[in-house]
Backbone as CSV, one residue per row, in Angstrom:
resi,resn,N_x,N_y,N_z,CA_x,CA_y,CA_z,C_x,C_y,C_z
1,UNK,-80.176,173.708,177.124,-79.007,172.818,177.280,-79.266,171.436,176.690
2,UNK,-80.439,170.909,176.893,-80.772,169.611,176.294,-80.753,169.693,174.765
3,UNK,-81.301,170.775,174.236,-81.295,170.958,172.774,-79.869,171.044,172.271
4,UNK,-79.026,171.765,172.997,-77.622,171.892,172.583,-76.931,170.536,172.635
5,UNK,-77.202,169.751,173.685,-76.584,168.419,173.809,-77.039,167.502,172.687
6,UNK,-78.322,167.564,172.393,-78.825,166.718,171.292,-78.195,167.114,169.962
7,UNK,-78.104,168.436,169.767,-77.480,168.894,168.513,-76.013,168.460,168.434
8,UNK,-75.321,168.540,169.579,-73.912,168.115,169.565,-73.788,166.611,169.287
9,UNK,-74.716,165.834,169.875,-74.700,164.388,169.589,-74.944,164.103,168.117
10,UNK,-75.929,164.818,167.553,-76.224,164.638,166.120,-75.027,165.023,165.273
11,UNK,-74.415,166.164,165.653,-73.240,166.619,164.884,-72.075,165.638,165.021
12,UNK,-71.913,165.093,166.228,-70.828,164.114,166.420,-71.073,162.843,165.603
13,UNK,-72.354,162.407,165.584,-72.684,161.212,164.788,-72.426,161.461,163.303
14,UNK,-72.851,162.684,162.891,-72.623,163.014,161.475,-71.132,163.095,161.170
15,UNK,-70.352,163.666,162.099,-68.910,163.749,161.869,-68.281,162.355,161.821
16,UNK,-68.732,161.461,162.704,-68.201,160.079,162.683,-68.542,159.372,161.380
17,UNK,-69.810,159.582,160.946,-70.225,158.970,159.683,-69.414,159.512,158.522
18,UNK,-69.209,160.859,158.544,-68.424,161.465,157.461,-66.976,160.987,157.506
19,UNK,-66.412,160.846,158.705,-65.040,160.338,158.835,-64.939,158.916,158.286
20,UNK,-65.951,158.106,158.597,-65.976,156.733,158.080,-66.048,156.709,156.560
21,UNK,-66.911,157.600,156.012,-67.029,157.673,154.548,-65.709,158.118,153.927
22,UNK,-65.041,159.113,154.568,-63.752,159.580,154.051,-62.710,158.468,154.095
23,UNK,-62.691,157.710,155.176,-61.739,156.589,155.259,-62.008,155.557,154.181
24,UNK,-63.302,155.279,153.949,-63.660,154.328,152.891,-63.219,154.836,151.524
25,UNK,-63.431,156.149,151.313,-63.004,156.731,150.037,-61.494,156.674,149.872
26,UNK,-60.750,156.940,150.938,-59.295,156.864,150.867,-58.833,155.430,150.587
27,UNK,-59.503,154.461,151.217,-59.155,153.048,150.955,-59.409,152.680,149.498
28,UNK,-60.579,153.107,148.969,-60.898,152.824,147.577,-59.910,153.517,146.634
29,UNK,-59.500,154.735,147.017,-58.529,155.449,146.189,-57.189,154.728,146.181
30,UNK,-56.772,154.222,147.349,-55.520,153.470,147.429,-55.598,152.196,146.582
31,UNK,-56.730,151.491,146.672,-56.912,150.290,145.855,-56.902,150.613,144.364
32,UNK,-57.539,151.732,144.001,-57.575,152.131,142.597,-56.168,152.448,142.093
33,UNK,-55.366,153.147,142.910,-53.993,153.456,142.519,-53.169,152.183,142.370
34,UNK,-53.362,151.223,143.274,-52.656,149.943,143.168,-53.060,149.203,141.895
35,UNK,-54.371,149.233,141.597,-54.853,148.584,140.380,-54.279,149.248,139.136
36,UNK,-54.234,150.586,139.148,-53.657,151.302,138.015,-52.171,150.980,137.858
37,UNK,-51.440,150.824,138.954,-50.022,150.449,138.879,-49.875,149.055,138.276
38,UNK,-50.785,148.117,138.693,-50.752,146.776,138.111,-51.022,146.816,136.618
39,UNK,-51.991,147.632,136.232,-52.329,147.751,134.807,-51.155,148.312,134.015
40,UNK,-50.498,149.350,134.595,-49.333,149.912,133.895,-48.210,148.874,133.772
41,UNK,-47.997,148.079,134.828,-46.959,147.042,134.766,-47.307,145.990,133.718
42,UNK,-48.590,145.572,133.718,-49.022,144.601,132.710,-48.896,145.170,131.307
43,UNK,-49.223,146.440,131.147,-49.112,147.081,129.837,-47.659,147.115,129.376
44,UNK,-46.744,147.478,130.285,-45.317,147.477,129.923,-44.842,146.066,129.581
45,UNK,-45.307,145.070,130.350,-44.937,143.687,130.057,-45.482,143.253,128.698
46,UNK,-46.708,143.677,128.390,-47.295,143.341,127.092,-46.512,143.983,125.950
47,UNK,-46.091,145.251,126.131,-45.294,145.930,125.097,-43.970,145.218,124.894
48,UNK,-43.316,144.814,126.012,-42.048,144.084,125.895,-42.242,142.747,125.190
49,UNK,-43.329,142.044,125.534,-43.623,140.772,124.862,-43.892,140.986,123.388
50,UNK,-44.591,142.065,123.056,-44.870,142.373,121.657,-43.580,142.647,120.892
51,UNK,-42.660,143.407,121.501,-41.370,143.692,120.849,-40.586,142.392,120.639
52,UNK,-40.587,141.535,121.678,-39.885,140.253,121.565,-40.498,139.392,120.459
53,UNK,-41.827,139.384,120.381,-42.507,138.621,119.342,-42.179,139.158,117.957
54,UNK,-42.135,140.494,117.820,-41.772,141.070,116.527,-40.339,140.709,116.145
55,UNK,-39.428,140.704,117.140,-38.037,140.298,116.870,-37.974,138.855,116.392
56,UNK,-38.681,137.967,117.095,-38.700,136.565,116.684,-39.353,136.399,115.321
57,UNK,-40.365,137.214,115.035,-41.004,137.158,113.725,-40.022,137.572,112.626
58,UNK,-39.199,138.601,112.905,-38.171,138.999,111.935,-37.170,137.885,111.698
59,UNK,-36.738,137.231,112.788,-35.817,136.102,112.630,-36.463,134.979,111.826
60,UNK,-37.741,134.739,112.079,-38.450,133.696,111.341,-38.545,134.038,109.856
61,UNK,-38.814,135.299,109.544,-38.865,135.713,108.140,-37.505,135.575,107.472
62,UNK,-36.432,135.943,108.199,-35.079,135.782,107.666,-34.771,134.316,107.401
63,UNK,-35.166,133.461,108.357,-34.958,132.025,108.173,-35.758,131.500,107.000
64,UNK,-36.976,132.017,106.819,-37.805,131.604,105.692,-37.169,132.017,104.366
65,UNK,-36.609,133.238,104.309,-35.922,133.671,103.095,-34.713,132.790,102.796
66,UNK,-33.948,132.451,103.860,-32.797,131.557,103.659,-33.247,130.203,103.134
67,UNK,-34.353,129.690,103.691,-34.876,128.408,103.245,-35.339,128.484,101.796
68,UNK,-35.993,129.570,101.413,-36.415,129.735,100.026,-35.216,129.814,99.083
69,UNK,-34.151,130.532,99.537,-32.939,130.631,98.718,-32.307,129.267,98.507
70,UNK,-32.220,128.482,99.611,-31.638,127.156,99.489,-32.518,126.240,98.643
71,UNK,-33.825,126.417,98.727,-34.726,125.634,97.875,-34.507,125.977,96.401
72,UNK,-34.322,127.284,96.115,-34.032,127.698,94.733,-32.708,127.094,94.253
73,UNK,-31.684,127.115,95.135,-30.402,126.511,94.766,-30.568,125.018,94.511
74,UNK,-31.399,124.375,95.307,-31.620,122.942,95.102,-32.340,122.692,93.774
75,UNK,-33.287,123.557,93.427,-33.973,123.423,92.148,-33.000,123.613,90.988
76,UNK,-32.085,124.609,91.127,-31.080,124.818,90.075,-30.189,123.592,89.943
77,UNK,-29.756,123.042,91.090,-28.914,121.847,91.051,-29.663,120.670,90.431
78,UNK,-30.964,120.560,90.729,-31.760,119.478,90.141,-31.885,119.642,88.627
79,UNK,-32.102,120.887,88.168,-32.194,121.120,86.726,-30.861,120.817,86.036
80,UNK,-29.738,121.225,86.696,-28.433,120.899,86.123,-28.220,119.389,86.067
81,UNK,-28.641,118.697,87.107,-28.495,117.244,87.099,-29.330,116.616,85.981
82,UNK,-30.571,117.110,85.805,-31.400,116.593,84.714,-30.766,116.861,83.360
83,UNK,-30.157,118.056,83.234,-29.478,118.377,81.978,-28.296,117.439,81.739
84,UNK,-27.550,117.166,82.826,-26.420,116.233,82.701,-26.909,114.829,82.344
85,UNK,-28.028,114.429,82.941,-28.582,113.121,82.580,-28.997,113.085,81.111
86,UNK,-29.567,114.194,80.633,-29.941,114.256,79.221,-28.696,114.172,78.333
87,UNK,-27.634,114.920,78.721,-26.382,114.841,77.958,-25.808,113.425,77.997
88,UNK,-25.892,112.803,79.184,-25.401,111.437,79.308,-26.168,110.493,78.388
89,UNK,-27.500,110.679,78.339,-28.315,109.841,77.466,-27.932,110.046,75.998
90,UNK,-27.716,111.323,75.615,-27.305,111.585,74.232,-25.948,110.957,73.934
91,UNK,-25.006,111.093,74.895,-23.689,110.492,74.684,-23.774,108.970,74.589
92,UNK,-24.627,108.379,75.440,-24.792,106.931,75.352,-25.382,106.518,74.012
93,UNK,-26.325,107.341,73.520,-26.902,107.040,72.204,-25.841,107.140,71.118
94,UNK,-25.035,108.221,71.187,-23.973,108.379,70.189,-22.936,107.266,70.287
95,UNK,-22.630,106.870,71.528,-21.655,105.797,71.721,-22.194,104.479,71.182
96,UNK,-23.491,104.247,71.420,-24.114,103.034,70.884,-24.065,103.028,69.363
97,UNK,-24.365,104.202,68.762,-24.302,104.283,67.296,-22.877,104.069,66.799
98,UNK,-21.887,104.649,67.523,-20.496,104.451,67.120,-20.086,102.986,67.244
99,UNK,-20.515,102.328,68.305,-20.214,100.891,68.453,-20.869,100.083,67.358
100,UNK,-22.105,100.478,67.006,-22.775,99.765,65.912,-22.024,99.942,64.593
101,UNK,-21.556,101.208,64.346,-20.790,101.443,63.114,-19.476,100.666,63.141
102,UNK,-18.833,100.625,64.318,-17.584,99.882,64.438,-17.813,98.392,64.196
103,UNK,-18.921,97.883,64.792,-19.238,96.461,64.591,-19.531,96.166,63.118
104,UNK,-20.300,97.097,62.488,-20.606,96.897,61.060,-19.332,96.930,60.219
105,UNK,-18.426,97.848,60.540,-17.161,97.916,59.789,-16.347,96.646,59.982
106,UNK,-16.308,96.131,61.222,-15.581,94.883,61.472,-16.195,93.716,60.707
107,UNK,-17.532,93.666,60.717,-18.192,92.589,59.969,-17.904,92.691,58.466
108,UNK,-17.944,93.935,57.971,-17.671,94.123,56.541,-16.245,93.734,56.206
109,UNK,-15.309,94.108,57.107,-13.912,93.737,56.879,-13.742,92.224,56.914
110,UNK,-14.426,91.570,57.871,-14.351,90.109,57.928,-14.928,89.477,56.663
111,UNK,-16.032,90.039,56.179,-16.624,89.510,54.940,-15.660,89.666,53.769
112,UNK,-14.996,90.840,53.719,-14.038,91.046,52.619,-12.868,90.081,52.715
113,UNK,-12.387,89.856,53.938,-11.294,88.897,54.108,-11.746,87.487,53.733
114,UNK,-12.986,87.122,54.163,-13.512,85.803,53.769,-13.663,85.690,52.252
115,UNK,-14.134,86.816,51.662,-14.292,86.805,50.200,-12.940,86.659,49.507
116,UNK,-11.907,87.325,50.055,-10.567,87.209,49.472,-10.066,85.773,49.536
117,UNK,-10.276,85.115,50.733,-9.867,83.726,50.870,-10.633,82.832,49.913
118,UNK,-11.948,83.116,49.794,-12.770,82.298,48.891,-12.329,82.465,47.450
119,UNK,-11.987,83.704,47.072,-11.518,83.954,45.693,-10.202,83.217,45.438
120,UNK,-9.327,83.248,46.480,-8.052,82.527,46.315,-8.293,81.044,46.124
121,UNK,-9.223,80.490,46.950,-9.543,79.077,46.786,-10.112,78.789,45.406
122,UNK,-11.034,79.647,44.917,-11.634,79.437,43.598,-10.579,79.538,42.491
123,UNK,-9.656,80.473,42.668,-8.605,80.622,41.639,-7.737,79.375,41.557
124,UNK,-7.458,78.745,42.700,-6.640,77.521,42.698,-7.424,76.358,42.142
125,UNK,-8.715,76.252,42.566,-9.503,75.100,42.150,-9.899,75.166,40.685
126,UNK,-10.006,76.354,40.120,-10.423,76.471,38.712,-9.378,75.863,37.769
127,UNK,-8.149,75.895,38.194,-7.101,75.311,37.333,-7.153,73.800,37.326
128,UNK,-7.793,73.200,38.342,-7.793,71.746,38.462,-9.125,71.119,38.065
129,UNK,-10.105,71.932,37.719,-11.426,71.376,37.365,-11.343,70.689,35.998
130,UNK,-11.928,69.516,35.923,-11.930,68.751,34.684,-12.897,69.355,33.679
131,UNK,-12.527,69.349,32.413,-13.361,69.954,31.365,-14.656,69.194,31.182
132,UNK,-14.621,67.856,31.465,-15.840,67.085,31.258,-16.931,67.470,32.236
133,UNK,-16.530,67.883,33.479,-17.518,68.235,34.493,-18.052,69.640,34.299
134,UNK,-17.264,70.530,33.657,-17.667,71.923,33.578,-18.177,72.328,32.197
135,UNK,-17.996,71.477,31.190,-18.341,71.899,29.832,-19.446,71.036,29.242
136,UNK,-20.641,71.135,29.763,-21.745,70.439,29.110,-22.126,71.124,27.800
137,UNK,-21.720,72.411,27.682,-22.033,73.150,26.447,-21.171,74.391,26.359
138,UNK,-21.149,75.030,25.214,-20.335,76.206,24.995,-20.846,77.398,25.809
139,UNK,-22.177,77.532,25.969,-22.725,78.676,26.709,-22.290,78.646,28.171
140,UNK,-22.297,77.452,28.802,-21.879,77.352,30.192,-20.394,77.648,30.332
141,UNK,-19.626,77.269,29.343,-18.195,77.563,29.351,-17.950,79.074,29.300
142,UNK,-18.742,79.728,28.458,-18.601,81.191,28.353,-18.988,81.860,29.671
143,UNK,-20.076,81.389,30.299,-20.477,81.968,31.581,-19.399,81.781,32.644
144,UNK,-18.779,80.581,32.610,-17.727,80.306,33.570,-16.528,81.220,33.355
145,UNK,-16.197,81.468,32.091,-15.083,82.363,31.799,-15.377,83.780,32.288
146,UNK,-16.637,84.237,32.051,-17.022,85.578,32.510,-16.924,85.676,34.037
147,UNK,-17.457,84.630,34.748,-17.405,84.637,36.207,-15.976,84.612,36.704
148,UNK,-15.132,83.824,35.993,-13.730,83.754,36.387,-13.038,85.097,36.213
149,UNK,-13.380,85.796,35.105,-12.789,87.101,34.859,-13.219,88.113,35.937
150,UNK,-14.536,88.073,36.311,-15.029,88.976,37.355,-14.346,88.700,38.687
151,UNK,-14.143,87.414,38.975,-13.469,87.069,40.220,-12.031,87.551,40.224
152,UNK,-11.369,87.448,39.062,-9.988,87.934,38.988,-9.923,89.443,39.175
153,UNK,-10.921,90.166,38.553,-10.942,91.632,38.721,-11.199,92.010,40.173
154,UNK,-12.149,91.288,40.815,-12.434,91.587,42.216,-11.224,91.293,43.099
155,UNK,-10.547,90.176,42.799,-9.334,89.850,43.535,-8.253,90.893,43.335
156,UNK,-8.160,91.426,42.072,-7.161,92.465,41.815,-7.481,93.726,42.609
157,UNK,-8.787,94.050,42.652,-9.159,95.232,43.444,-8.844,95.042,44.915
158,UNK,-9.008,93.799,45.388,-8.643,93.531,46.775,-7.139,93.598,46.979
159,UNK,-6.410,93.127,45.967,-4.958,93.207,46.070,-4.477,94.642,46.140
160,UNK,-5.175,95.536,45.386,-4.796,96.948,45.452,-4.963,97.500,46.873
161,UNK,-5.978,96.991,47.621,-6.132,97.381,49.028,-6.830,98.704,49.265
162,UNK,-7.437,99.329,48.239,-8.073,100.624,48.431,-9.302,100.500,49.340
163,UNK,-10.134,99.520,49.000,-11.352,99.363,49.811,-11.005,98.921,51.221
164,UNK,-9.971,98.062,51.304,-9.546,97.620,52.628,-9.029,98.804,53.441
165,UNK,-8.251,99.671,52.810,-7.739,100.851,53.509,-8.884,101.764,53.941
166,UNK,-9.876,101.903,53.038,-11.030,102.747,53.386,-11.760,102.191,54.601
167,UNK,-11.958,100.869,54.606,-12.634,100.247,55.740,-11.813,100.381,57.018
168,UNK,-10.496,100.244,56.891,-9.641,100.400,58.076,-9.692,101.819,58.613
169,UNK,-9.708,102.800,57.680,-9.799,104.193,58.130,-11.134,104.433,58.835
170,UNK,-12.226,103.915,58.235,-13.535,104.065,58.881,-13.557,103.398,60.261
171,UNK,-12.906,102.222,60.340,-12.851,101.518,61.607,-12.065,102.312,62.646
172,UNK,-10.929,102.881,62.224,-10.120,103.675,63.137,-10.876,104.926,63.595
173,UNK,-11.571,105.563,62.623,-12.365,106.753,62.972,-13.464,106.404,63.975
174,UNK,-14.137,105.274,63.734,-15.191,104.847,64.664,-14.628,104.534,66.030
175,UNK,-13.408,103.910,66.058,-12.790,103.602,67.347,-12.417,104.885,68.104
176,UNK,-11.830,105.850,67.368,-11.471,107.119,68.018,-12.714,107.835,68.545
177,UNK,-13.780,107.859,67.742,-15.018,108.498,68.189,-15.590,107.791,69.410
178,UNK,-15.492,106.433,69.418,-15.983,105.690,70.579,-15.161,106.006,71.818
179,UNK,-13.836,106.113,71.673,-12.992,106.472,72.820,-13.321,107.874,73.335
180,UNK,-13.499,108.820,72.377,-13.830,110.189,72.774,-15.162,110.229,73.521
181,UNK,-16.143,109.489,72.981,-17.446,109.453,73.638,-17.350,108.788,75.011
182,UNK,-16.495,107.771,75.127,-16.327,107.132,76.438,-15.711,108.102,77.443
183,UNK,-14.716,108.902,76.970,-14.115,109.893,77.867,-15.142,110.945,78.280
184,UNK,-15.945,111.428,77.307,-16.980,112.415,77.636,-18.000,111.821,78.601
185,UNK,-18.360,110.552,78.380,-19.331,109.905,79.260,-18.784,109.772,80.676
186,UNK,-17.475,109.453,80.786,-16.854,109.367,82.106,-16.860,110.733,82.796
187,UNK,-16.541,111.802,82.029,-16.562,113.148,82.605,-17.969,113.521,83.063
188,UNK,-18.960,113.177,82.260,-20.354,113.468,82.621,-20.748,112.696,83.871
189,UNK,-20.292,111.444,83.988,-20.599,110.655,85.186,-19.994,111.290,86.433
190,UNK,-18.753,111.791,86.284,-18.110,112.476,87.425,-18.907,113.715,87.809
191,UNK,-19.307,114.510,86.794,-20.103,115.715,87.082,-21.435,115.356,87.732
192,UNK,-22.033,114.273,87.272,-23.318,113.847,87.849,-23.124,113.446,89.312
193,UNK,-22.029,112.734,89.602,-21.763,112.367,90.992,-21.541,113.600,91.862
194,UNK,-20.792,114.595,91.309,-20.587,115.841,92.063,-21.907,116.542,92.336
195,UNK,-22.747,116.623,91.314,-24.051,117.282,91.486,-24.944,116.488,92.436
196,UNK,-24.827,115.147,92.385,-25.603,114.338,93.317,-25.176,114.626,94.763
197,UNK,-23.838,114.720,94.961,-23.332,115.029,96.306,-23.790,116.414,96.760
198,UNK,-23.689,117.404,95.831,-24.128,118.769,96.179,-25.626,118.800,96.481
199,UNK,-26.390,118.081,95.666,-27.843,118.050,95.865,-28.200,117.378,97.182
200,UNK,-27.460,116.320,97.543,-27.726,115.645,98.813,-27.414,116.567,99.990
201,UNK,-26.271,117.304,99.843,-25.913,118.265,100.903,-26.991,119.330,101.050
202,UNK,-27.446,119.871,99.895,-28.506,120.885,99.943,-29.792,120.310,100.526
203,UNK,-30.079,119.055,100.190,-31.294,118.427,100.717,-31.199,118.257,102.235
204,UNK,-29.999,117.814,102.717,-29.820,117.661,104.166,-29.922,119.004,104.879
205,UNK,-29.267,120.037,104.291,-29.340,121.372,104.909,-30.769,121.892,104.923
206,UNK,-31.473,121.670,103.810,-32.868,122.142,103.743,-33.729,121.405,104.763
207,UNK,-33.463,120.091,104.949,-34.233,119.332,105.938,-33.965,119.853,107.347
208,UNK,-32.667,120.114,107.631,-32.317,120.646,108.955,-32.933,122.021,109.173
209,UNK,-32.823,122.894,108.134,-33.419,124.229,108.262,-34.930,124.141,108.395
210,UNK,-35.530,123.195,107.685,-36.982,123.049,107.770,-37.413,122.612,109.172
211,UNK,-36.644,121.672,109.779,-36.982,121.251,111.139,-36.808,122.407,112.122
212,UNK,-35.702,123.162,111.971,-35.487,124.320,112.856,-36.583,125.354,112.653
213,UNK,-36.953,125.573,111.380,-38.004,126.538,111.063,-39.332,126.107,111.683
214,UNK,-39.624,124.796,111.599,-40.884,124.295,112.161,-40.896,124.451,113.684
215,UNK,-39.750,124.138,114.317,-39.685,124.274,115.785,-39.858,125.731,116.201
216,UNK,-39.153,126.654,115.511,-39.285,128.068,115.863,-40.701,128.567,115.585
217,UNK,-41.289,128.100,114.477,-42.648,128.526,114.161,-43.636,128.052,115.227
218,UNK,-43.465,126.783,115.692,-44.346,126.276,116.744,-44.158,127.074,118.037
219,UNK,-42.862,127.364,118.350,-42.600,128.151,119.561,-43.228,129.534,119.472
220,UNK,-43.057,130.179,118.311,-43.633,131.511,118.128,-45.162,131.467,118.152
221,UNK,-45.721,130.393,117.585,-47.173,130.277,117.600,-47.689,130.127,119.031
222,UNK,-46.962,129.293,119.828,-47.349,129.133,121.235,-47.210,130.451,121.996
223,UNK,-46.065,131.149,121.730,-45.867,132.448,122.401,-46.937,133.447,121.983
224,UNK,-47.269,133.426,120.687,-48.292,134.350,120.193,-49.647,134.062,120.839
225,UNK,-49.984,132.754,120.935,-51.253,132.382,121.568,-51.285,132.831,123.027
226,UNK,-50.162,132.600,123.719,-50.080,133.013,125.122,-50.212,134.521,125.263
227,UNK,-49.523,135.252,124.381,-49.598,136.715,124.447,-51.001,137.213,124.115
228,UNK,-51.657,136.544,123.164,-53.026,136.938,122.843,-53.954,136.707,124.035
229,UNK,-53.734,135.552,124.716,-54.540,135.289,125.907,-54.274,136.352,126.979
230,UNK,-52.986,136.681,127.194,-52.655,137.720,128.169,-53.224,139.072,127.740
231,UNK,-53.206,139.314,126.397,-53.763,140.575,125.899,-55.263,140.650,126.175
232,UNK,-55.970,139.525,125.939,-57.405,139.510,126.236,-57.659,139.728,127.728
233,UNK,-56.818,139.050,128.556,-56.967,139.237,130.005,-56.708,140.687,130.404
234,UNK,-55.660,141.268,129.789,-55.342,142.663,130.089,-56.453,143.597,129.617
235,UNK,-57.022,143.269,128.449,-58.124,144.098,127.962,-59.313,144.050,128.924
236,UNK,-59.610,142.817,129.384,-60.714,142.695,130.344,-60.387,143.431,131.640
237,UNK,-59.122,143.251,132.109,-58.711,143.944,133.332,-58.732,145.454,133.150
238,UNK,-58.309,145.888,131.944,-58.323,147.314,131.660,-59.747,147.863,131.663
239,UNK,-60.689,147.073,131.123,-62.084,147.514,131.146,-62.586,147.648,132.582
240,UNK,-62.207,146.639,133.425,-62.616,146.713,134.831,-62.003,147.928,135.506
241,UNK,-60.694,148.143,135.234,-60.013,149.282,135.849,-60.611,150.592,135.362
242,UNK,-60.960,150.627,134.063,-61.585,151.846,133.533,-62.900,152.119,134.233
243,UNK,-63.667,151.022,134.427,-64.934,151.182,135.164,-64.680,151.668,136.585
244,UNK,-63.668,151.040,137.239,-63.330,151.466,138.598,-62.833,152.909,138.621
245,UNK,-62.066,153.250,137.593,-61.563,154.625,137.521,-62.705,155.622,137.350
246,UNK,-63.673,155.233,136.491,-64.837,156.105,136.323,-65.613,156.228,137.635
247,UNK,-65.744,155.072,138.320,-66.423,155.120,139.616,-65.644,155.987,140.606
248,UNK,-64.288,155.852,140.537,-63.471,156.647,141.449,-63.612,158.144,141.144
249,UNK,-63.638,158.465,139.853,-63.849,159.881,139.511,-65.202,160.377,139.996
250,UNK,-66.208,159.492,139.845,-67.530,159.880,140.324,-67.516,160.037,141.848
251,UNK,-66.790,159.095,142.500,-66.685,159.199,143.956,-65.904,160.456,144.355
252,UNK,-64.870,160.786,143.537,-64.110,162.003,143.816,-65.007,163.217,143.717
253,UNK,-65.858,163.202,142.680,-66.800,164.311,142.534,-67.765,164.355,143.720
254,UNK,-68.242,163.149,144.108,-69.153,163.102,145.245,-68.451,163.542,146.530
255,UNK,-67.150,163.126,146.641,-66.418,163.530,147.841,-66.193,165.037,147.872
256,UNK,-65.924,165.629,146.678,-65.785,167.094,146.645,-67.091,167.761,147.044
257,UNK,-68.206,167.205,146.520,-69.511,167.752,146.903,-69.763,167.560,148.396
258,UNK,-69.345,166.363,148.860,-69.515,166.088,150.293,-68.671,167.045,151.146
259,UNK,-67.409,167.267,150.698,-66.537,168.186,151.436,-67.124,169.593,151.465
260,UNK,-67.693,170.002,150.336,-68.312,171.339,150.291,-69.482,171.413,151.261
261,UNK,-70.330,170.365,151.223,-71.472,170.357,152.134,-71.011,170.243,153.586
262,UNK,-69.896,169.457,153.781,-69.378,169.315,155.128,-68.863,170.654,155.663
263,UNK,-68.190,171.396,154.783,-67.725,172.727,155.195,-68.903,173.622,155.562
264,UNK,-69.948,173.540,154.698,-71.143,174.329,155.008,-71.741,173.886,156.336
265,UNK,-71.781,172.546,156.518,-72.339,172.019,157.751,-71.489,172.423,158.961
266,UNK,-70.158,172.312,158.800,-69.272,172.704,159.897,-69.421,174.193,160.205
267,UNK,-69.566,174.968,159.129,-69.777,176.404,159.339,-71.090,176.634,160.097
268,UNK,-72.143,175.859,159.692,-73.422,175.979,160.392,-73.313,175.524,161.831
269,UNK,-72.528,174.389,162.023,-72.327,173.909,163.389,-71.600,174.964,164.228
270,UNK,-70.587,175.584,163.613,-69.832,176.633,164.329,-70.743,177.792,164.690
271,UNK,-71.578,178.201,163.723,-72.526,179.274,164.010,-73.480,178.867,165.117
272,UNK,-73.938,177.593,165.041,-74.854,177.101,166.057,-74.182,177.089,167.430
273,UNK,-72.909,176.657,167.467,-72.181,176.633,168.737,-72.038,178.039,169.319
274,UNK,-71.643,178.976,168.413,-71.530,180.352,168.887,-72.875,180.875,169.394
275,UNK,-73.941,180.528,168.673,-75.280,180.974,169.071,-75.655,180.380,170.419
276,UNK,-75.299,179.077,170.599,-75.597,178.429,171.879,-74.819,179.059,173.022
277,UNK,-73.548,179.369,172.716,-72.732,180.005,173.757,-73.303,181.372,174.138
278,UNK,-73.718,182.089,173.104,-74.313,183.393,173.386,-75.605,183.234,174.195
279,UNK,-76.400,182.226,173.839,-77.630,181.968,174.576,-77.335,181.601,176.024
280,UNK,-76.258,180.779,176.188,-75.884,180.405,177.558,-75.427,181.616,178.358
281,UNK,-74.624,182.460,177.686,-74.193,183.678,178.354,-75.393,184.541,178.765
282,UNK,-76.294,184.638,177.803,-77.487,185.475,178.096,-78.317,184.855,179.220
283,UNK,-78.469,183.488,179.143,-79.316,182.840,180.152,-78.658,182.826,181.529
284,UNK,-77.316,182.778,181.510,-76.614,182.751,182.805,-76.325,184.150,183.353
285,UNK,-76.508,185.164,182.541,-76.238,186.534,183.032,-77.329,186.953,184.042
286,UNK,-76.952,187.719,185.006,-77.979,188.179,186.009,-78.974,189.140,185.364
287,UNK,-80.163,188.984,185.781,-81.226,189.833,185.237,-81.220,191.136,186.005
288,UNK,-81.016,192.171,185.241,-80.994,193.489,185.885,-82.420,194.008,186.019
């Protein structure tokens, strides 16, 4: 009976210890399942953040393409403006040359008119010049007659008006060309002002888009950094959970082994109990 009591005490202690171990294993299993649920939630959150980041990255790329397109348009507008400035410079050069030709024609016409007046004065004064003052010799008289004849011929040519008409036509042509060039220059100035306004608008839009692009890029960079930090944390947590999961699997294997041994032990305890009962029956039976 004492041996049976001691064995029962030992078996009870072992059963209590095994029950405690089973409770500990169940607690660890519950904690592991909770940890795995947290990991799955974090993983889903990370996937959602990744999708959101990819969406924002697509928007950023679209904005970058729009900015590049507007920059190209601004470059085209700048090249057109430079071309207009070059045309304006050429027109100003042509206008300057036309003004110079007009001025030269006016000066030539004034010289011809002065020459005509001078010839008229000489023609009047030649009739009144005294012979004693002009005739120191026959050769000088002949030279004077030749000069007088040339002056009369030149005056006759002026009277005909051919050269004067030619100069007037050249002057009129130069004036018309100057007016045409002035009109073209005015049109070019208007076009330059339009292009300046368009270029300023494009510059303002590009500046606004650039500021928006910079703000979105900074926001995305901050979000990316945060997500990378969360990803590193999740990776570390995942490694810990993987280790815990491996430990849990090992514990599961140990618990299965323990359960098998416990069944064997319980079977042995049952056999021992039956044996003890039989021994008690035998010991308590009357001796025949």
